[in-house]
N, C-alpha and C positions, 0 to 999 in steps of 0.2 A: 667363555661357554660354561654353562652351569649343567650339570649331571645330577639327577634327582636319584641318589642310590635307594631310596625307599619308595619309588615309584612301584605301583603294583603291575607286575608284568603280566598277570593272567587278566586284566582288565579286558573286557571284551569292546572290540572297536564297534563303530555305528552299524556295520553292515552284518557283523557278527549278531549284535543285538536283534537286528530285524529278522535274521534267519531264526534265531531262537525264539522270538516271539511268535513267528509265523509257524515255526514247528508246533509249538504249544496250541496255537488257535486250530492248527489242521487236526491235532490229535483230539482236542475236545468237540470239535464237529463230528469227527468221525465216530466217535463214542455216542453222540446225540443220534446221528443217522443210524447207528446198529441198534440203538435202543428201540428207535421207531420202527426199524425192519422189523423188530421181533412183535411188534404189536399191529401191523396192518395185515388186511386180508385181500384187499383188491389187487389184482394180477398187476394193473398197469402202475400202481403204487409201489408195488414190489419191484417190478423191473426198473420203475426210477430210482429206487433208493439204492438198488444194485448198481447201475450206473454211476450214481453219486459216490458210492462207497470207492468203488474202483478209480474214481477222479481222484478223490482224497488219499487214496494209499499210492498213486503214483506220484502226485503232488509231494507227498510225505518222502517217497523216495528220492525225490528231486532234491528236496531240502537236505535231507541226510548226506547225499552226494556232494552238494555244495560245503556243508559242514566240513566234511572230510578233506575237500580239496582246499578250503581255507584254513584246516587244522585247527579247528574249534575243539577243543579238548573237554570241555566241560560244556555241553550242550544241554543245559538245563530247561528242560521242558515240565511244565506243571500237570501234563495230562498222564504220565505214566506210558505203559506199554501199549502198543496197539493192539 
Protein backbone atom coordinates (compact mmCIF):
# COMPACT_ATOMS: atom_id res chain seq x y z
CA UNK A 1 0.00 0.00 0.00
CA UNK A 2 1.40 3.36 -1.06
CA UNK A 3 0.57 6.46 0.96
CA UNK A 4 1.08 9.81 -0.70
CA UNK A 5 2.53 11.95 2.08
CA UNK A 6 2.54 15.02 -0.12
CA UNK A 7 -1.09 14.83 -1.21
CA UNK A 8 -2.98 18.08 -0.80
CA UNK A 9 -5.43 17.39 2.02
CA UNK A 10 -7.25 20.62 1.25
CA UNK A 11 -8.16 19.56 -2.27
CA UNK A 12 -11.88 19.85 -2.83
CA UNK A 13 -13.91 16.77 -3.68
CA UNK A 14 -16.17 16.73 -6.72
CA UNK A 15 -19.23 17.53 -4.60
CA UNK A 16 -17.37 20.34 -2.84
CA UNK A 17 -16.44 21.84 -6.20
CA UNK A 18 -20.07 21.66 -7.33
CA UNK A 19 -21.23 23.47 -4.20
CA UNK A 20 -18.49 26.07 -4.58
CA UNK A 21 -19.30 26.68 -8.24
CA UNK A 22 -23.05 26.84 -7.61
CA UNK A 23 -22.53 29.29 -4.74
CA UNK A 24 -20.50 31.56 -6.99
CA UNK A 25 -23.14 31.35 -9.71
CA UNK A 26 -25.92 32.22 -7.27
CA UNK A 27 -24.01 35.21 -5.89
CA UNK A 28 -23.32 36.47 -9.41
CA UNK A 29 -26.97 36.04 -10.45
CA UNK A 30 -28.17 37.80 -7.30
CA UNK A 31 -25.95 40.79 -8.05
CA UNK A 32 -27.43 40.99 -11.56
CA UNK A 33 -31.00 40.78 -10.27
CA UNK A 34 -30.35 43.46 -7.63
CA UNK A 35 -28.85 45.73 -10.25
CA UNK A 36 -31.86 45.22 -12.53
CA UNK A 37 -34.21 45.80 -9.58
CA UNK A 38 -32.68 49.27 -9.11
CA UNK A 39 -33.42 50.17 -12.73
CA UNK A 40 -36.96 48.95 -13.42
CA UNK A 41 -40.12 50.94 -12.80
CA UNK A 42 -42.93 48.55 -13.75
CA UNK A 43 -44.66 47.26 -10.58
CA UNK A 44 -45.04 43.73 -12.00
CA UNK A 45 -41.37 43.61 -12.95
CA UNK A 46 -40.41 44.83 -9.48
CA UNK A 47 -42.55 42.14 -7.84
CA UNK A 48 -41.06 39.48 -10.10
CA UNK A 49 -37.52 40.56 -9.22
CA UNK A 50 -38.34 40.54 -5.50
CA UNK A 51 -39.46 36.91 -5.78
CA UNK A 52 -36.33 36.06 -7.81
CA UNK A 53 -34.08 37.69 -5.20
CA UNK A 54 -35.80 35.78 -2.41
CA UNK A 55 -35.40 32.52 -4.34
CA UNK A 56 -31.68 33.16 -4.86
CA UNK A 57 -31.15 34.14 -1.23
CA UNK A 58 -32.84 30.94 -0.04
CA UNK A 59 -30.80 28.84 -2.46
CA UNK A 60 -27.63 30.58 -1.23
CA UNK A 61 -28.57 29.78 2.39
CA UNK A 62 -29.11 26.15 1.43
CA UNK A 63 -25.69 25.96 -0.25
CA UNK A 64 -23.96 27.52 2.75
CA UNK A 65 -25.69 25.00 5.03
CA UNK A 66 -24.56 22.15 2.78
CA UNK A 67 -21.01 23.53 2.75
CA UNK A 68 -20.97 23.64 6.55
CA UNK A 69 -22.32 20.09 6.81
CA UNK A 70 -19.70 18.92 4.34
CA UNK A 71 -17.07 20.82 6.29
CA UNK A 72 -15.91 22.81 3.29
CA UNK A 73 -13.39 25.11 4.92
CA UNK A 74 -12.40 27.27 1.99
CA UNK A 75 -15.63 28.14 0.20
CA UNK A 76 -14.03 30.20 -2.53
CA UNK A 77 -16.78 32.09 -4.29
CA UNK A 78 -15.90 34.68 -6.86
CA UNK A 79 -18.87 36.93 -6.25
CA UNK A 80 -18.01 38.31 -2.83
CA UNK A 81 -20.61 39.08 -0.21
CA UNK A 82 -24.32 39.13 -0.74
